[in-house]
N, C-alpha and C positions, 0 to 999 in steps of 0.2 A: 414346619416346626423344627427348631434347632436340636431337639432331643430325639430325632428320628433314629439315629444309630442305637440309642438306648432301647427304643421300641423293638428294633431287630434283635439286639442282644438279649434282652430279658425274655421276649416271647419265644425265640428259637431255643434258648437254653431251657426254658420251662417245658417246651415241647420235647426236647431231647430227653430230659429226665423222666417226664411222664411216659413217653413211649417206651423207654427202657423198663420202668417199674411195672407198667401194665403188661407188657409182653412177657416179662419175667414171671408175673403172676399167672398168666395163661400157660407159660411153659411148665411151671411147677404144679398147677392145679387142674389144667384142662387138657393140654396137648398130650397125646398118647402115641405109642408106636415108635418104630425106628426112624420115622420121617420127622420127628419133632426137632432134631438138630437142624435140618434143612429149613423147617418152617420158621425157626427163631432167628435165622441168619438175617433176613431182610429187616426186621424191626431193629436189631442191634446195629446193623450197618447204618440204617436210617437215623438212629439216635446219634451215632458218631458224626454223620454228615450234618445233621441239624445243629449239633454242638459246634462244629467247625464254622458254619455260617454265622452262628451267634457270636463266636469269638471274632470273626472278621468284622462284624458290625461294631463290636466294642472298640476295635482299633481306630475306627473312624471318629469315635467320640473323644479319644485321647488327643490332646494337642501334640504331645510327643510320646509315642509308645514306649520309649526307653525309660520314661518316668515310672513305669510300672514296677521296675526293679527297686526303685527307691521306696515305693509304696509297700513292698513286701516285707520290709524290715520292721514294721510297727504292728506286729500281730497282737501284742499285749494291750494295745490301746485303740486300734483302728479297725472298724468293721470292714472298711475297704480293703485293708491288708488281708483280713481273714477271708474275704470273698475271693481275692486273687489266688490265695493258696488253695481254697476249696475248689476253685475252678480248675487249677492245675492238677490237683489230685484226682478229681472226677474224670477229667479228660484223659489223663494218663491211664487210669484203670480201664476206662472205656476203650481206649486205643488197644490195650493188651487183649481185652475180650474180643474186639473186632478182628484183630490180627490172628488170633487163634482160630476163629471161625472161618476166615477167608483162606489162611495159609495151611492150617492143619485140619480144617473141617471138624473142629472139636469145640464143643460148648462146655466150658468149665463153669459148672454151677456155682461153686464157691466164689470164683472171680466175678461172675455176673451179679451175685448177691452183694458182694463187697462194692461193686461199681454202683449198684442201685442205692445202697446205704450212703455212699459218698455223695451221690446226686441229691438225696434228700437233705443231707447236712449242708450241701452247697446251697440248696434252695432256702434253707433257714438263714444262712449267712447273707444271701442276697436280700431277703426280706428285711433282716435286721438292719442292713445298711440304709435302706430307705425309711424304715420305721424310726430310726434314731436320728432324726433331723429336726430342724427348727419349724418344719411345717406340720401343724397340728393334725391335718387330715390324713397324713401318711403315718401317724403314730398309732400305737396300740394294735388292736386286732385287725384293722382294715387291710393293711399291707400284707400281713401274713395270710389272711384268709383269701385275699385276691390272688396272690401269687401261687399258693398251694392249690387253690381252686382251678386255676389255669393249668397247672401241672396235670391234674386228674382229668379235666375235661378235654383238653387238647391232646394230651398224651394217649388217652383212652381210645379216641377215634382214629388216631394215626396208627396205633398198634393194631387195632382191629382191621383197618383197611389193608394192612400189609399181610395179615394172616388169613383173611377169608378167601382170597383167591386160591392160595395153595390148598386150603382145606377142601374147597369145592372141587378142584381138579382131582383130588384124591378120593372124592366121594364121601368125605367125612362130614355129613350134614349135621349130625348131632353135636360134634365138637364146634362146628361153625356157629350153630345157634348159641352154644354156651359162651363162645368168645364174644359174640355180639351182645349177649345179655350182660357179660362182665363189663364190656365197654360202656354200655348204657348205665349200669349200676354205678360204676366209678364216676361216669360223667355227672350223674345226678348228685352224687356226694360233692363233686366239685362245684356244681351250681348252688347247692345248699351252703357251702362254705362262702361263696361269693355273696349270697344273700345275707349271711350272718355278718360278713364284713361290712356290707352296705348299711345294715341296721346299726352297726356299732358307730357309724358316723353321727347318728342322732345324739350321742352323748356329747359331741363337740359343737352342737348348735348353740349359738350365743357366745362362743369363745372366739378370740381373735384367730384368724386363719394362720397367721405367723406369730411366733414368739420372738419378741425383741427385734422385730423388723417393721418397716413401714408398710402398712397394709395397702393392697391394690385390689382392683376389681378382677373377678374371675373371668376367663375368656368366654365369649359368647358361643353358643352352639353346642355346649357340652350336654345339655338335656337331649337335643336331637340325636347326637352321637350315641348317647346311652340307650335311647329307644331303638336306634338301628342295631345296636349290639344285642339287645334282648331279642329282637326280631330274627336276627341271624342265628342266634343260639336255638331258638324255637324251630326254625326251618331245619337246622342240622340235626336236632333230636328227632324230628319227624322222619328224616331220611333213615336214621338208625332204626326207628320204630317200624318203618315200612319194610325193611329187610327182616326184622325180627318177626313180623306178623305174616310174612308170605307163606303160602302153602307149599308143601313138599313138591307138589306137581308143577309149580311155577319155576321158570328158568330165568329169573332175574339175575342180571350180572351183578354179583355181590360186590366185586371190587369197584365197579362204577358207582353203585349206590353209596358205598362207604367213602369213595373219593369226593362225591358231592357233599357228604356230611363233613368231611375234613375241610373242604373249601369254605363252607359256611361258618363252621366253628372257629377255624383258624382266622378267618376274616373278622369274626366277632371279637376275638381276643386281641387282634391288632387294633381294632377300634378302642377296646378297653384300655390298652396300653397308651394310646394317644390321649384318652381322657385322663388317665392317671398322671402322665407327665405334663399335661396341660395344666393340671391343678397346681403343680409345684414348679412349673417352668418359668 
């Protein structure tokens, strides 16, 4: 598929923002003690790395990366220009947050919150870029719900997978359970958003797929891919539930279980992005 770089870009950037938002939620509401700065370090660094991979994917989509600078001058009229600026601001703030943690061993709460807010604004700009197209199925609620749902679902499991190992090594089982619960709760909200977006497509039934363009048949196999996506999400949620339901006496490797959950859910959303871009590609 010729839009594969965009699959990488959108999915990894959504994972980056989601990991930062959920880990910050855990940092402010769940994590306790002097070790919380050390615990938050991995998720923040992972958010930055995911963002860098996403940016690298976007470069392969551009015919000439230098054209990005011409795109940036049309903020008042172009959602692509707004997305470029939002990307730059988010990654700059995240870089500062990561540098402080790695070099100064300091977690600046205000900067982390500002980075998370910038990330959510960036996700809105990314969603609006695709929602404001000639393709009817990308319009309206569908794109916003799909993208923000992926932010919560993928970001939640990644953040939890990076926190549970440290919490278990410190013997903080109560906080571990609360982190997993938060991850599952955020993930369920993400799934509900995706379902809401899917239901919103019903309003477009009977309308032309494209506005002002020659219609064509949709690619085959999208239904099978959608079923595979649902199955992968279900398996990932089962892994999270398995860790949540274990007894205190059991010695399940929390990081391994959450890693399996990340693998399944990340793969499911990769399939979801393939379906998304196949619809409009």
